[in-house]
C-alpha positions as CSV (number, residue, x, y, z in Angstrom):
1,M,33.7,41.1,142.5
2,S,36.6,43.3,141.5
3,Y,39.2,42.2,139.0
4,L,41.9,42.4,141.7
5,T,39.9,40.0,143.9
6,L,39.4,37.6,141.1
7,A,43.1,37.7,140.3
8,A,44.0,37.1,143.9
9,I,41.7,34.1,144.2
10,E,43.0,32.6,140.9
11,L,46.6,32.9,142.1
12,V,45.8,31.4,145.5
13,L,44.2,28.4,143.7
14,L,47.2,28.1,141.3
15,G,49.5,28.3,144.3
16,L,47.7,25.4,146.0
17,L,47.9,23.5,142.7
18,A,51.7,23.8,143.0
19,G,51.4,21.6,146.0
20,V,49.8,18.9,143.9
21,A,50.7,19.1,140.3
22,G,54.0,20.9,140.9
23,T,55.1,18.2,143.4
24,L,54.3,15.5,140.8
25,I,56.3,17.4,138.1
26,V,59.3,17.8,140.3
27,F,59.4,14.4,141.8
28,R,58.9,12.6,138.5
29,G,61.3,14.8,136.6
30,G,58.6,16.0,134.3
31,S,59.6,19.7,134.1
32,F,60.5,19.6,130.4
33,F,57.2,17.7,129.6
34,A,55.2,20.4,131.4
35,V,57.1,23.3,129.7
36,A,56.6,21.6,126.3
37,L,52.9,21.0,127.0
38,S,52.3,24.7,128.0
39,H,54.1,26.1,125.0
40,A,52.6,23.6,122.5
41,T,48.9,24.4,123.5
42,F,49.4,27.9,122.1
43,P,47.8,27.0,118.7
44,G,44.7,25.7,120.5
45,G,44.1,29.1,122.0
46,V,44.7,30.8,118.7
47,I,42.3,28.5,116.8
48,F,39.5,29.0,119.4
49,A,40.1,32.7,119.5
50,L,39.7,32.9,115.8
51,A,36.4,30.9,116.1
52,G,35.2,33.1,118.9
53,W,35.0,30.2,121.3
54,N,36.4,29.7,124.9
55,L,40.2,29.7,124.8
56,L,40.5,27.5,127.8
57,I,38.5,24.7,126.1
58,G,40.7,25.0,123.0
59,Q,43.9,24.8,125.0
60,A,42.5,21.8,127.0
61,L,41.5,19.9,123.8
62,F,44.9,20.6,122.2
63,A,46.7,19.5,125.4
64,A,44.9,16.2,125.2
65,L,45.9,15.8,121.6
66,L,49.5,16.6,122.3
67,V,49.7,14.3,125.3
68,L,48.5,11.5,123.0
69,L,51.1,12.5,120.3
70,M,53.9,12.6,122.9
71,G,52.9,9.1,124.0
72,L,53.0,7.8,120.5
73,L,56.4,9.4,119.6
74,A,57.9,8.1,122.9
75,R,57.3,4.6,121.6
76,V,59.6,5.2,118.6
77,P,62.8,3.1,119.0
78,R,65.9,5.0,120.3
79,Q,63.8,8.1,121.0
80,G,62.1,8.6,124.3
81,G,60.0,11.1,126.3
82,Q,62.4,14.0,126.2
83,V,62.8,13.8,122.5
84,S,59.0,13.5,121.9
85,S,58.4,16.5,124.2
86,G,60.9,18.6,122.3
87,I,59.3,17.7,119.0
88,V,55.8,18.5,120.2
89,L,57.0,21.8,121.8
90,A,58.5,22.9,118.5
91,L,55.5,21.8,116.5
92,G,52.9,23.4,118.7
93,F,54.7,26.7,119.2
94,A,55.6,27.0,115.5
95,L,52.0,26.3,114.5
96,G,50.7,28.8,117.0
97,A,53.1,31.5,115.8
98,L,52.1,30.7,112.1
99,L,48.4,31.0,112.8
100,S,48.7,34.2,114.8
101,S,50.9,35.9,112.2
102,A,48.4,34.8,109.4
103,N,45.6,36.4,111.4
104,P,46.7,39.9,112.5
105,G,43.1,40.7,113.5
106,L,43.0,38.0,116.2
107,G,40.4,38.9,118.8
108,V,42.8,38.1,121.7
109,P,46.2,39.7,121.8
110,V,49.0,37.2,121.2
111,D,50.9,38.4,124.3
112,A,47.9,37.5,126.4
113,L,48.1,33.9,125.2
114,L,51.9,33.8,125.7
115,V,52.3,35.6,129.1
116,G,48.7,35.7,130.4
117,S,47.0,38.3,132.4
118,P,45.8,37.5,136.0
119,L,44.0,40.8,136.1
120,G,41.9,39.7,133.2
121,V,40.8,36.3,134.5
122,S,37.0,35.7,134.5
123,V,34.8,33.9,137.0
124,S,34.7,30.9,134.7
125,D,38.5,30.8,134.7
126,V,38.6,30.8,138.5
127,A,35.9,28.1,138.6
128,A,37.8,26.0,136.2
129,T,41.0,26.3,138.4
130,G,39.0,25.4,141.5
131,A,37.5,22.4,139.8
132,V,40.9,21.1,138.7
133,L,42.3,21.6,142.2
134,V,39.5,19.6,143.8
135,L,39.8,16.8,141.2
136,S,43.6,16.7,141.5
137,L,43.3,16.4,145.3
138,G,40.8,13.6,144.9
139,A,43.0,11.8,142.4
140,V,46.0,12.1,144.7
141,L,44.0,10.8,147.7
142,L,42.8,7.8,145.7
143,F,46.1,7.0,144.0
144,G,48.7,8.7,146.2
145,R,50.5,5.6,147.5
146,R,50.7,4.0,144.1
147,I,51.9,7.2,142.5
148,L,54.7,7.5,145.1
149,F,55.6,3.8,144.7
150,H,55.8,4.2,140.9
151,T,57.7,7.5,141.1
152,F,60.5,6.2,143.4
153,D,60.7,2.6,142.4
154,P,59.2,1.9,139.0
155,A,60.9,-1.5,138.7
156,G,59.6,-2.6,142.1
157,F,56.1,-1.2,141.2
158,T,56.0,-3.5,138.1
159,A,57.5,-6.4,140.0
160,A,54.7,-6.1,142.6
161,G,52.2,-6.7,139.9
162,F,50.9,-3.2,139.5
163,R,50.2,-1.7,136.0
164,S,51.9,1.6,135.3
165,G,49.3,2.7,132.7
166,P,46.6,3.9,135.2
167,V,49.1,5.7,137.3
168,E,50.7,7.4,134.3
169,L,47.2,8.5,133.1
170,V,46.3,10.0,136.5
171,V,49.6,11.9,136.7
172,V,49.6,13.2,133.2
173,G,45.9,14.2,133.6
174,V,46.7,16.2,136.7
175,I,49.7,17.9,135.2
176,A,48.0,18.7,131.9
177,A,44.9,20.1,133.5
178,S,46.9,22.2,135.9
179,V,49.0,23.6,133.1
180,V,46.0,24.5,131.0
181,V,44.1,26.3,133.8
182,A,47.2,28.3,134.6
183,M,47.4,29.8,131.2
184,P,44.8,32.6,131.5
185,A,46.7,34.0,134.5
186,V,50.3,33.4,133.4
187,G,50.2,32.3,129.8
188,A,51.8,29.6,127.7
189,I,55.4,30.7,128.4
190,L,55.1,31.4,132.2
191,G,52.3,28.8,132.7
192,V,54.6,26.3,134.6
193,A,56.5,28.9,136.6
194,I,53.8,29.1,139.3
195,L,53.7,25.3,139.4
196,I,57.3,24.1,139.2
197,A,59.3,26.8,141.1
198,P,57.4,26.6,144.4
199,A,57.6,22.8,144.4
200,A,61.3,22.8,143.5
201,A,61.9,25.3,146.4
202,A,59.9,23.2,148.7
203,R,62.0,20.1,147.9
204,L,65.1,22.0,148.9
205,L,63.7,23.0,152.2
206,A,61.4,20.2,153.3
207,P,62.8,17.9,156.1
208,T,60.7,14.9,154.9
209,I,58.8,14.0,151.8
210,A,55.5,14.6,153.5
211,W,56.4,18.3,153.9
212,V,56.9,19.0,150.3
213,P,53.3,19.3,149.1
214,P,52.1,21.7,151.8
215,L,55.3,23.7,151.7
216,A,55.0,23.9,147.9
217,A,51.4,25.1,148.2
218,L,52.4,27.8,150.7
219,L,55.3,29.0,148.6
220,G,53.1,28.9,145.5
221,V,50.4,31.1,147.1
222,L,53.2,33.5,148.4
223,S,54.8,33.7,145.0
224,G,51.5,34.5,143.2
225,L,50.3,37.2,145.7
226,L,53.8,38.7,145.9
227,G,53.9,39.0,142.1
228,L,50.4,40.5,142.0
229,W,51.3,43.0,144.7
230,A,54.5,44.0,142.9
231,S,52.5,44.4,139.6
232,R,50.0,46.7,141.2
233,E,52.6,48.7,143.3
234,W,55.0,49.4,140.4
235,N,52.6,49.2,137.4
236,I,54.4,46.3,135.7
237,A,53.2,43.3,133.8
238,A,51.5,40.9,136.2
239,G,52.4,37.7,134.4
240,G,56.1,38.5,134.3
241,S,56.0,39.8,137.8
242,I,54.6,36.5,139.1
243,G,57.1,34.5,137.2
244,L,59.9,36.5,138.7
245,A,58.5,36.2,142.1
246,A,58.3,32.4,141.8
247,T,61.9,32.4,140.6
248,A,63.0,34.6,143.5
249,V,61.4,32.3,146.0
250,Y,63.3,29.4,144.5
251,V,66.6,31.2,144.5
252,L,66.0,32.2,148.2
253,A,65.2,28.6,149.1
254,L,68.4,27.5,147.3
255,A,70.4,30.0,149.2
256,V,68.9,28.9,152.5
257,S,69.5,25.2,151.8
258,V,73.2,26.0,150.9
259,V,73.6,27.9,154.2
260,L,72.1,25.1,156.2
261,R,74.3,22.5,154.5
262,R,77.4,24.5,155.3
263,R,76.3,24.6,159.0
264,G,75.9,20.8,158.9
265,R,72.1,20.8,158.8
266,P,71.1,19.3,155.4
267,V,67.4,20.0,155.4
268,S,66.4,17.4,152.8
269,A,68.6,14.6,154.1
270,T,65.6,12.6,155.2
271,L,64.3,12.5,151.6
272,E,67.7,11.1,150.4
273,R,68.0,8.5,153.2
274,K,64.5,6.9,152.7
275,T,64.2,3.9,150.5
276,P,61.2,3.8,148.1
277,A,59.5,1.2,150.4
278,A,60.0,3.5,153.4
279,V,58.5,6.4,151.4
280,I,55.3,4.3,150.8
281,T,54.9,2.9,154.3
282,G,56.0,6.1,156.1
283,G,58.9,4.4,157.8
284,E,62.6,5.3,158.0
């Protein structure tokens, strides 16, 4: 299988993940958490590169450690999730920069860890992304209604007698795993671009909440393949090209939504009209 085919398959899988993990990130307001997580796993890749081990495993283990650290810091009085994410982002990225500068003979170029290289993904990288996609879809099928209930009405979710811990664990697990498997293709800096931008664009265009995940997946695949094509056509960095393509798709969606609103056709009005209970039951 050629490197270009592998890159295309990887980007299609990541685009489909935008419909799952990206939608969760956007609906739950977790964009900064995802960005912090992607940046802060940088030292995990550096440490495993120095040891000659699989970078993806190192980043996954470091991601699990950082999620635990964020959870502990978020419990500190008068702090919160945003503060803990910022602290962990600074800690992880600074540690990664320190380790890479102290080891100039690092086997893997630092820019590959930061911005990725879809043309350099391996069969194991693609397999890992496919596995995360399947597991994420399974998790959403099992816990989807509870996740929606907790997302749109956390107080009502607790009042109904449900525990938020299992739902939070599933959501964080899906997001963290998706961020980690995106890194070989688009790196620690651009790792969330392929996940968040398509989902944010889909939210602007979708007429109902049910349309957001499939539309996000479609836009994610389109962004990835468009960026890959531009990279090959004009001989530019693939990771940066994909990030710009995802951003361009969002800007275009924003422009379309503005035009439709001015014509009196607010495309996402249905999302705003529905109550949390209606979202769960599928009613108006």
